[in-house]
Structure formats: C-alpha cells, structure tokens
C-alpha angles and dihedrals in degrees: 000000000000116000130229112203124205123209099267093050091051091050091051101041098039112173093359089084089068090068086082117084091230138357141169134236133177125247085235088065091054090052091049092050092050091050094047096051093060100030117134092206101049122089120251094252096059091042090052091049090052092051091049093050092048090050091052091049090053092051096047105041092146092059099069146028126224118225106212114223101228136148092285092055093040090059089068090066090068093039091054093038094237125151117245109259132125096260092053092044089056091046094052089048087058091043091055091048089050090060089067102036134002112265136176115229109222120202143148094210120096093207092052090048091052094048093045090051091049091059092049102261121145106237139198125197109211090214086068090066101039108104119185109236104234098179109143103168092253142058126217118209131181117214133190119230090264092048091048090053090050090049094054096040100043119002095046096038093048094038092233110180091217094153096052095241120183120228108286092011115134132230121209114194122206125192126222089277091058093249120138105242102171144015128202139177117215114229101152082300137039111274115193118232116224131185114301133187138171120220131192141151090248099050105017114212113351106198127177116262095199140009094270092053087053089055089048092055090047091051091050090050095050108037138065090216123033129178119203115193131180147103125300110287096025092115103255098136095034091057092043095050093042090053096044094049091048088056090047092052091049092050092241090125129028100211147354117241118195118202107201136184103198099212118168114243112268112267095012127122115256115234096208129216122015117203125223140050124327092265093046091051091050092049090052091053135068094288091055092054090047093052094046090054092050100039098041100245146012089248090061091048091051091048092054091048092048095052092047097247092115128040125184118204125179115220089243090068105040100087107115092016114134125189094194109132094014097098087214141157110233112207120194107188124188085022091168086077094069127090122216095269094050091046091049090050092049096049092046088065093065118104127206093259095054134079128215132212122190122190133177148108110258092177104059110003105059104130103191131044092229089067096048134103118347090000094062114119095208092055091049094049090052093052095045102037103038110110094027112129092235098047133085133175134188128182107207116209114180122078111223101170097091143315087259092055090046093052092041089063087072094058 
C-alpha cells in the first residue's frame, strides 16, 4: 500500500522514506519544512533535519507526489468537521488521496494518528517500526549442567552454529551459577579464547580488566578492522593504544595514523581560531588533550610526531590519502562524530597492509545532530561490516576509570 507521510514522520525518517517506490506528501508539509529550516525559535537539530529532508526531496523528485492543498481539499475540513490547522490540512490531503487509491498515513504524532483513524484512514506510527540495534559483537548464554554437557559433547564437537553467530562474533557461556566458564569466537567453527595481553615500552602490560576487554583484545589481534564501542572510561582507547604500541615496538607496523574530526563537545563554548601549523592546531584542540592524557605529556606526543611514528590527519585533509605501502595502524577516535559519508571517506583510505581501529560511543557522546541517528557512521559500519571475515566489534559495558566516572554515567 502506498504511504502518505506527514511532516513529523519525514523529519524522523529522513532518507529512509525513499526506500519506497512511491509516496505522497502534502504541500503543507513542504511549507512547514521551509519554515522550520530558517526559524529563529527552533533548535538547531530540528532545523538541520528540515534542511536534510528538503535536500533529499530535491534529489528524488521522481519518488513522490505532492498533493496540493487547494479549495477542493480544504472543503474536506468542513465535511469532516475538523478545525483548520496544519496537521488537519495534511490529514485531509491524505483523506482525499485515499478516495482514489488506498494509502497508509504515516505519522509519529499520537494526535494525528487518532484524527486520521477517526476519518477512516489506515495509519502507521513510525515508532512501531523503529528497532534499537542491540548488536554487541558477542552473545551471552546461560546453560544448565545438562545443557553444558550437551554443548561440549555435541554442539562444540560438531561445530553446530546453534546460536546463529556471525563470523567473528563471540559466545560467552555462563553456568547455572552465573559464572562465565568459556569463551569462543565463531569462524565457521568454535575457536577458544585464551588470555591475551598487549605489551609495549609506552604502556607496559595492558591486560584485560573484564571478560569483554579480553574479547576486545582478541578482536584487535584477529581482525583488520575492529570497532570498540562503549561509555567513557570503559577502556576503548587504552586497549587500542596498548595494542597499537605493542605492534609498533615489535615492528609489525611502521606508524600510527590518527584520523580526527575535531568537533567541539556538545553544549560547550567554542574557543574560536587557533594559531599555528596544522599539527599545532590539532594539538591545541580536543585530539591534543586526548593524546597528552594517553601518552603522558605533550613533549612525548611531539616526539612521536617528529620521528614519524605518529601522524595526525584532520578529516578535512584525508581525501586522496592512501595508506597502501605504509604498514600502518589507522586509528579513528571519537568515531561517533562522523556521518556515513565521512566514515566512508576514511575507510576508503585504508590499504591492504594496514589495520584500522575505530572507537567511540554512538549512544551518548554524539556531539552534532548531523552525526546522529541513521546518519551515524559507526552505526552504518556495524550494519555493513558485521559478519565480514576481517571485521570484529565489541561493545564494552563496565566503566573502570573511577567510581566517580561510573556514577557520572547515570547523570
């Protein structure tokens, strides 16, 4: 059945509406979008969404038809005894279209849904179809003593993928006492996970502080691309740096290249122009503070940059960059602050002899609206790459930084 979208559903769904072969909108919706994008009273997020929708509508003019709100359509307001406001004007536009062919009225507004239902329209609330993607890179199962025996005697021995694991997805097995008794990675068979650590002169011995950190180190050790997700203080960057510097010390990589998108923290005041060279500007920004905290001092960061072991590249300068032949580790930190196009551009730089680590928190640390929701590059990478034989992903859960950081997560 052909869909008729109201304004709020377009703002929420964005380009997803163009997955349908054809749909309808009202001219009232176009007017509302134009007003929203330049409104002085709307917040920046809703204004950005309006601009994005209008841009999509301009690019896909063959995908939809506009129902013009004219005198003929307006007459339905009186017929249906509805007051004259924009929501009702959109509803009667859909009602008129429904007289000629069956349509489904799509909204995210309970009042609009109720009114549309009252005039006989079939409706669809978009919230009914939004499913939170809970992929973590691992599954945790709890087995009774009998089920454990069956697992070891049959499922494990015969490599039965009973739990529908993707390639490089992990399985954590708990016994009846809720203790984790085994860990496996699925790679067309069950591969047992032993103890792993990363050791370097810079970081010393980096050992896992919980079972998920162990999986993260295993993923780093086995994949060309690894995504580490989780809240602040869960160990994402500590594990990544520990692993990369262990490779650097062993001569397995020649350098670490950091792709950075220096976005100001959401809600913070912007300090404006920084003087100096590109590297100096980066070191005076968020990425510089981050590196100083991880590598002990700015002097150490500058030393690594000077001897070529560390390269900082802003996203604005990576087009045309190619890591082929560099034998490098590409590190994309704060990856939640990349949209799909920026993420695509970054990953297209990676040559066959390089590895890539992405870390970020796409749930709570997205700092700009343009990187949120369906536009988020981390979310898109997860959906496209999961199951590939060179990709691993782990969602860390526990905050280890401090009790303060752990409690602050609840703010």
